[in-house]
C-alpha positions as CSV (number, residue, x, y, z in Angstrom):
1,M,30.3,21.5,25.3
2,S,26.5,21.7,25.3
3,N,24.5,21.1,27.8
4,K,21.2,20.4,25.4
5,K,20.1,17.0,26.7
6,P,20.0,14.2,24.0
7,T,16.6,13.8,22.4
8,A,15.3,10.2,23.8
9,K,15.1,7.8,20.6
10,L,11.9,6.1,20.7
11,V,11.6,2.7,19.0
12,Y,8.4,1.3,17.4
13,R,8.9,-2.4,17.0
14,H,5.0,-3.4,16.3
15,A,3.2,-2.2,13.3
16,F,0.1,-1.3,15.6
17,D,2.8,0.8,17.4
18,Q,3.9,2.6,14.4
19,Y,-0.3,3.3,13.9
20,K,-0.5,5.0,17.6
21,A,2.6,6.8,17.2
22,R,1.1,8.4,14.2
23,L,-2.4,9.0,16.2
24,K,-0.3,10.7,18.9
25,E,0.7,13.3,16.6
26,T,-2.6,13.5,15.1
27,A,-4.0,14.4,18.9
28,E,-1.8,16.7,19.2
29,I,-3.2,18.7,15.9
30,L,-6.6,18.4,16.5
31,K,-6.6,19.0,20.3
32,L,-8.3,14.8,20.7
33,T,-9.4,14.2,24.3
34,P,-7.9,10.9,25.9
35,E,-11.2,9.2,25.5
36,E,-11.2,10.2,21.6
37,V,-7.8,9.3,21.3
38,T,-8.6,5.6,23.1
39,N,-11.5,5.4,20.7
40,F,-9.6,5.5,17.7
41,E,-6.8,2.9,19.2
42,T,-9.9,0.5,19.6
43,P,-11.2,-1.6,16.8
44,E,-14.9,-1.7,16.5
45,K,-14.5,-5.8,16.4
46,I,-12.0,-8.3,16.6
47,L,-13.0,-11.7,15.0
48,E,-10.5,-14.6,15.2
49,K,-11.5,-18.4,13.9
50,K,-9.7,-21.1,13.7
51,L,-9.8,-23.0,9.5
52,K,-10.1,-26.5,9.4
53,V,-8.3,-27.8,6.5
54,T,-6.3,-30.5,5.1
55,L,-2.6,-29.5,4.1
56,G,0.2,-31.9,2.8
57,G,-2.5,-34.8,3.8
58,A,-3.1,-33.4,7.0
59,A,-5.8,-32.4,9.0
60,V,-4.6,-29.1,10.4
61,E,-6.1,-25.7,12.1
62,L,-5.1,-22.3,10.9
63,P,-5.8,-19.0,12.6
64,A,-7.9,-16.7,11.0
65,Y,-8.5,-13.1,11.5
66,R,-10.6,-10.1,10.6
67,V,-10.2,-6.9,12.1
68,Q,-13.3,-4.7,12.0
69,F,-12.1,-1.4,12.8
70,S,-14.1,1.5,12.0
71,S,-17.4,1.8,10.1
72,A,-18.4,5.3,10.8
73,R,-17.8,6.1,6.9
74,G,-19.4,3.1,5.5
75,P,-18.9,-0.6,5.0
76,Y,-15.6,-1.9,6.6
77,K,-12.9,-2.5,3.4
78,G,-10.0,-4.2,3.5
79,G,-8.0,-7.1,2.1
80,I,-7.2,-10.7,3.2
81,R,-3.8,-11.8,3.3
82,F,-2.2,-15.3,3.7
83,H,1.2,-15.5,4.9
84,P,3.2,-17.2,7.7
85,A,3.7,-14.4,9.9
86,A,0.4,-12.8,9.8
87,D,-0.7,-12.2,13.2
88,L,-3.1,-10.1,15.2
89,D,-1.0,-7.2,15.8
90,E,-0.3,-6.5,12.2
91,V,-4.0,-7.2,10.7
92,K,-5.3,-4.7,13.6
93,A,-2.7,-1.7,12.3
94,L,-3.7,-2.4,9.1
95,A,-7.0,-2.4,9.4
96,A,-6.7,0.8,11.0
97,M,-5.0,2.1,8.3
98,M,-7.4,1.5,5.8
99,A,-9.8,3.4,8.2
100,I,-7.7,6.3,7.8
101,K,-7.0,5.6,3.7
102,C,-10.6,5.8,2.8
103,A,-11.4,8.8,4.6
104,V,-7.8,10.5,3.1
105,V,-9.2,10.0,-0.5
106,D,-12.9,10.6,0.6
107,I,-14.8,7.5,-0.4
108,P,-17.5,6.5,1.8
109,M,-16.1,3.1,3.5
110,G,-14.4,2.5,6.7
111,G,-11.5,0.2,7.6
112,G,-10.7,-3.5,8.0
113,K,-8.2,-6.0,7.3
114,G,-7.8,-10.2,7.2
115,G,-5.4,-12.6,7.3
116,V,-4.6,-16.2,8.0
117,T,-1.3,-17.3,9.1
118,F,-0.3,-19.7,6.3
119,D,2.1,-19.9,3.8
120,P,0.8,-20.6,0.3
121,K,4.4,-20.9,-1.2
122,Q,4.3,-24.6,0.6
123,A,0.8,-25.5,-0.8
124,T,-0.6,-26.9,-3.8
125,K,-3.3,-24.7,-5.4
126,E,-5.8,-26.8,-4.4
127,E,-4.8,-26.6,-0.9
128,I,-4.6,-22.7,-1.2
129,F,-8.1,-22.9,-2.8
130,E,-9.2,-24.8,-0.1
131,V,-8.0,-22.2,2.6
132,S,-10.0,-19.8,0.7
133,R,-13.4,-21.4,0.8
134,A,-12.9,-22.1,4.4
135,W,-12.0,-18.3,5.1
136,A,-15.4,-17.7,3.4
137,R,-17.6,-20.0,5.2
138,A,-16.2,-19.0,8.6
139,F,-16.6,-15.5,7.9
140,A,-19.6,-15.8,5.9
141,N,-21.9,-13.9,8.8
142,D,-19.3,-11.4,9.3
143,I,-19.2,-9.6,5.7
144,G,-20.9,-9.1,2.7
145,P,-21.9,-5.9,0.4
146,D,-23.2,-3.6,2.8
147,K,-21.3,-4.8,5.5
148,D,-17.5,-5.7,5.1
149,I,-16.2,-6.1,1.4
150,P,-12.8,-7.7,1.5
151,A,-9.9,-7.8,-1.6
152,P,-6.7,-9.0,-2.2
153,D,-3.7,-8.9,-0.2
154,V,-0.4,-10.4,0.3
155,Y,-0.1,-13.7,-1.5
156,T,-4.0,-13.6,-2.3
157,N,-5.3,-12.3,-6.0
158,G,-8.2,-12.2,-8.3
159,E,-8.6,-15.7,-8.6
160,I,-8.9,-16.2,-4.9
161,M,-11.2,-13.8,-4.5
162,S,-13.7,-15.4,-6.6
163,V,-13.2,-18.6,-5.2
164,M,-14.2,-17.0,-1.8
165,L,-17.2,-15.1,-3.6
166,D,-18.2,-18.5,-5.0
167,E,-18.0,-20.0,-1.7
168,Y,-19.7,-17.2,0.4
169,E,-22.8,-17.0,-2.4
170,K,-23.3,-20.9,-1.4
171,V,-23.5,-20.3,2.1
172,T,-25.9,-17.2,1.9
173,G,-27.4,-18.9,-0.8
174,G,-27.6,-15.7,-3.6
175,K,-26.0,-13.6,-5.7
176,A,-23.8,-11.1,-4.1
177,P,-20.8,-10.1,-6.3
178,A,-20.2,-6.5,-4.6
179,T,-19.0,-8.5,-1.2
180,F,-15.4,-8.9,-2.6
181,T,-13.4,-6.6,-4.9
182,G,-10.3,-7.1,-6.8
183,K,-11.7,-9.9,-8.7
184,P,-11.0,-10.7,-12.3
185,V,-12.9,-8.8,-14.7
186,S,-14.4,-11.8,-16.3
187,N,-16.5,-12.3,-12.8
188,G,-17.2,-8.8,-11.9
189,G,-14.0,-7.1,-11.7
190,I,-13.4,-3.5,-12.7
191,E,-10.9,-2.6,-15.4
192,G,-7.8,-0.7,-14.5
193,R,-8.0,-2.3,-10.9
194,D,-4.3,-3.9,-12.0
195,T,-2.6,-0.4,-12.6
196,A,-4.9,1.4,-9.7
197,T,-2.0,1.6,-6.8
198,A,0.4,2.9,-9.1
199,M,-1.7,5.2,-11.1
200,G,-3.1,6.6,-8.3
201,G,0.1,7.5,-7.3
202,V,1.4,8.7,-10.1
203,F,-1.6,11.1,-10.1
204,V,-0.7,12.8,-6.6
205,L,2.8,12.9,-7.8
206,E,2.2,15.0,-10.4
207,A,-0.2,17.2,-8.6
208,Y,2.6,17.7,-6.4
209,V,5.3,18.3,-8.9
210,A,3.0,20.6,-10.8
211,E,2.5,22.6,-7.3
212,K,6.3,23.1,-6.7
213,G,6.7,24.1,-10.2
214,W,8.7,21.5,-11.2
215,V,9.7,19.9,-14.7
216,P,9.2,15.9,-14.9
217,S,12.1,15.8,-17.4
218,D,14.5,17.5,-14.9
219,L,13.4,14.7,-12.1
220,R,15.5,11.8,-11.3
221,V,13.6,8.8,-9.9
222,A,14.4,5.8,-8.0
223,V,12.0,3.0,-7.3
224,H,12.3,0.3,-4.9
225,G,10.5,-2.4,-5.3
226,F,9.9,-4.0,-9.0
227,G,6.7,-6.0,-8.3
228,N,3.3,-4.7,-9.8
229,A,2.9,-1.2,-8.3
230,G,6.8,-0.1,-8.4
231,A,7.0,-1.8,-12.2
232,T,3.8,0.4,-13.2
233,A,4.6,3.2,-11.6
234,A,8.1,3.3,-13.3
235,Q,7.1,2.9,-16.4
236,L,3.9,5.3,-16.1
237,L,6.4,7.9,-15.0
238,Y,9.1,7.1,-17.5
239,E,6.4,7.5,-20.5
240,R,5.4,11.0,-18.9
241,G,9.3,12.0,-19.1
242,Y,10.8,11.7,-15.6
243,K,14.7,9.7,-15.8
244,I,14.4,6.6,-13.8
245,V,17.7,6.4,-12.5
246,G,17.2,3.5,-10.0
247,L,15.4,0.3,-9.7
248,A,15.7,-2.7,-7.3
249,D,13.9,-5.7,-6.5
250,S,14.6,-8.3,-3.9
251,K,17.7,-9.7,-5.5
252,G,19.1,-6.7,-6.5
253,A,19.6,-2.7,-8.2
254,V,20.6,-1.5,-11.4
255,M,21.1,2.4,-11.3
256,S,22.3,4.9,-14.0
257,M,22.6,8.5,-14.2
258,R,22.1,8.5,-17.9
259,G,18.6,6.6,-17.2
260,L,16.7,3.0,-17.2
261,D,13.8,2.2,-19.5
262,P,11.5,-0.2,-17.2
263,M,10.2,-2.0,-20.0
264,K,13.5,-3.8,-20.6
265,F,13.7,-4.9,-16.9
266,Q,10.0,-6.1,-17.5
267,E,11.1,-8.1,-19.7
268,V,14.2,-9.9,-17.6
269,K,11.2,-10.2,-14.9
270,N,8.9,-11.8,-16.9
271,Q,11.4,-14.7,-17.5
272,N,11.5,-14.9,-13.2
273,K,14.8,-13.1,-13.1
274,S,16.2,-10.6,-11.1
275,I,16.4,-7.0,-12.8
276,K,20.1,-7.4,-12.2
277,E,20.4,-10.2,-14.1
278,M,20.4,-8.1,-17.3
279,Y,24.1,-7.7,-16.6
280,C,25.0,-10.2,-14.0
281,H,25.0,-14.0,-13.6
282,G,25.2,-14.8,-10.3
283,S,28.6,-13.1,-8.5
284,V,29.7,-12.9,-13.0
285,C,28.9,-9.4,-14.4
286,D,29.5,-8.3,-17.6
287,E,31.5,-5.5,-17.0
288,G,31.7,-4.0,-20.9
289,M,28.2,-3.9,-21.1
290,M,27.7,-2.3,-17.9
291,E,30.1,0.3,-18.8
292,K,28.3,0.8,-22.2
293,D,25.0,1.4,-20.8
294,S,27.0,3.8,-17.7
295,V,25.4,1.1,-15.1
296,V,25.9,0.4,-11.8
297,V,24.4,-2.8,-10.1
298,G,24.3,-3.0,-6.6
299,D,22.2,-4.5,-3.0
300,P,18.4,-3.7,-3.1
301,N,18.4,-1.0,-0.5
302,S,21.3,1.2,-2.3
303,V,18.6,2.7,-4.4
304,L,17.2,4.2,-0.9
305,T,20.5,6.8,-0.8
306,M,21.2,7.1,-4.3
307,D,21.4,10.5,-5.9
308,A,17.8,10.9,-6.9
309,D,14.9,13.8,-6.6
310,I,12.1,11.4,-5.9
311,L,12.4,7.9,-4.1
312,I,9.3,5.4,-4.7
313,P,9.7,2.5,-1.6
314,A,6.9,0.1,-3.2
315,A,7.3,-3.1,-1.7
316,L,8.2,-3.9,2.0
317,D,7.3,-1.8,5.1
318,G,10.2,-0.5,7.3
319,V,12.4,0.0,4.7
320,I,13.2,3.6,5.6
321,T,15.3,3.5,8.7
322,P,16.8,6.6,11.1
323,D,19.9,5.4,9.0
324,V,18.5,5.4,6.0
325,A,17.0,9.1,6.7
326,R,19.8,10.4,7.8
327,Q,21.8,9.2,4.1
328,M,18.7,9.9,1.7
329,K,19.5,12.2,-1.1
330,A,16.0,12.5,-2.6
331,K,13.8,15.7,-2.2
332,V,10.7,13.7,-1.7
333,V,9.5,10.2,-0.6
334,L,6.5,8.7,-2.7
335,E,5.5,5.7,-0.1
336,L,3.8,3.2,-2.9
337,A,4.5,0.6,0.0
338,N,2.1,0.4,3.3
339,G,4.7,1.7,5.8
340,P,7.7,1.9,4.3
341,T,9.2,4.7,6.9
342,L,9.7,4.1,10.3
343,A,8.0,6.9,12.6
344,E,11.7,7.7,14.1
345,A,12.8,8.5,10.3
346,D,10.1,10.4,9.9
347,A,11.3,12.6,12.6
348,I,14.7,12.9,10.6
349,L,13.2,13.2,7.1
350,E,10.8,16.3,8.5
351,E,14.1,17.8,10.3
352,R,16.1,17.2,6.8
353,K,13.1,18.9,5.1
354,I,12.6,16.0,2.9
355,D,8.7,15.5,1.8
356,V,6.8,12.4,2.4
357,I,3.9,11.9,0.3
358,P,2.5,9.1,2.6
359,D,1.4,5.8,2.2
360,V,-2.1,6.4,3.1
361,L,-2.5,9.1,0.2
362,A,-0.3,8.0,-2.3
363,N,-1.0,4.0,-2.7
364,A,-4.7,4.5,-2.0
365,G,-5.4,4.2,-6.0
366,G,-6.0,0.5,-5.0
367,V,-9.1,0.8,-2.7
368,T,-10.3,4.0,-4.6
369,V,-10.8,1.9,-7.3
370,S,-11.9,-1.0,-5.5
371,Y,-14.6,1.0,-4.2
372,F,-15.3,1.8,-8.3
373,E,-15.9,-2.1,-8.4
374,W,-18.2,-2.2,-5.7
375,D,-20.2,0.4,-6.3
376,Q,-20.5,-1.0,-10.2
377,N,-21.2,-4.6,-8.7
378,L,-24.2,-2.9,-7.0
379,K,-25.6,-1.0,-9.8
380,G,-25.1,-3.7,-12.3
381,T,-23.1,-1.3,-14.8
382,T,-19.4,-1.6,-16.5
383,H,-16.7,1.0,-17.0
384,T,-13.8,1.1,-19.4
385,R,-10.0,1.4,-18.3
386,E,-10.2,5.3,-19.6
387,D,-13.2,5.9,-17.6
388,V,-11.7,4.5,-14.1
389,N,-8.4,6.5,-14.8
390,A,-10.1,9.6,-14.9
391,R,-12.4,9.3,-12.4
392,L,-9.1,7.8,-10.0
393,K,-7.5,11.1,-11.2
394,K,-10.2,13.6,-10.2
395,V,-10.5,11.7,-6.6
396,M,-6.9,11.5,-6.1
397,S,-6.3,15.1,-7.2
398,K,-8.9,16.4,-4.9
399,A,-7.2,14.5,-2.1
400,W,-3.7,15.8,-2.7
401,M,-5.5,19.5,-2.7
402,G,-7.1,18.7,0.7
403,V,-3.8,17.2,2.5
404,S,-1.3,20.1,0.8
405,E,-3.8,22.7,1.9
406,F,-4.0,21.1,5.5
407,A,-0.4,21.1,5.7
408,K,0.3,24.7,4.9
409,K,-2.7,25.8,7.1
410,H,-1.2,24.1,10.4
411,S,2.5,23.9,9.1
412,V,2.7,20.4,9.3
413,T,4.2,17.6,7.3
414,F,2.0,16.0,4.8
415,R,1.5,13.1,6.9
416,K,0.6,14.4,9.5
417,A,-1.7,16.7,7.1
418,A,-3.3,13.4,6.0
419,F,-3.9,11.4,9.3
420,A,-5.7,14.8,11.0
421,L,-7.4,15.1,8.0
422,A,-8.9,11.5,7.9
423,V,-9.4,11.8,11.8
424,E,-11.2,14.7,11.7
425,R,-13.6,13.2,8.9
426,I,-14.0,10.1,11.0
427,R,-14.5,11.9,14.1
428,M,-17.3,14.3,12.4
429,A,-18.9,10.8,10.9
430,K,-19.1,9.2,14.3
431,K,-21.0,12.7,15.8
């Protein structure tokens, strides 16, 4: 019988606790002082307001937030989310992660995030626009092209950014298209922003695969989440010769060792159906068609532990739990979602020698192209999709090289390397 004491299990229940767990690891690598750690845990500004709007014919007040975490490397940058569960803890954590993300890919921007505790699914389009205008008015003095540049996030989009920009310009009395990014191309947006998150992740994965000396056609990919990022990544990798063996959305998963064509499932999604409806209607499935296509249908999380070489969580946070980490068969995880791996699951993956290409690098294509849009608006220029993708590839490949070299030099995981590299860059900028 072993005398070894069992390792204490740390469970980080809140989003900001997850960030602090990563920061604690970074502090050990960089030998940060307690004062520096406190500094990296403390936002520069926390802005809280009440938005007075009319919803369903009744006057209500909605809690609204903007956390401006760090401006050491440039103006604050980060999305605005409309969600009934949006709270200060979540917004603060996401603002901190944006500061890290911008530093990882070495663009001259800081970290911020905004939110409104509001369920747009229960509102009309006019009411959503009213909330959008109210947010822009409330925070007009706190944002601006050289101060804080918001963008779309959960349940917000380019159209909402245009509405906010319009209201902001009414309040300030001048044209300032660089105040918001993620706008429609027709209103100062940039070509390639729609695919930037997935494209950036694919460029990083290609650099990783090349470094490993692997052959794309030998690699099986499972994608958890079939929204814009997941579906686009699956299609891009399919076109590059990778075998897509698993796809999942919120309703179910389809898996096949023979391989899947993501475009066929995109056609199903375009009809507002779940991807499993390719084979099943309710609980009734076409067994003959499934057998013909060598397909298995399962619950969404079944792709997380299926037999694949590359796992791409591209939807929700916290889906890779310790149990999933213990059962995972993939060799590498490419985190297109924000925070899909719990800190305690990370330790298990590290022990099992399963590489994780972290979200702060893997999904930074979105903020990188947002930076291109901001720069384009300031200069009054435009760029083609080809130009944007070529420039994005250069940024993401260079960022991967920096993270990979740091990981090798310090014998740490890619996540620890990315965080440490980012924190060091922010620390040097502060000095």
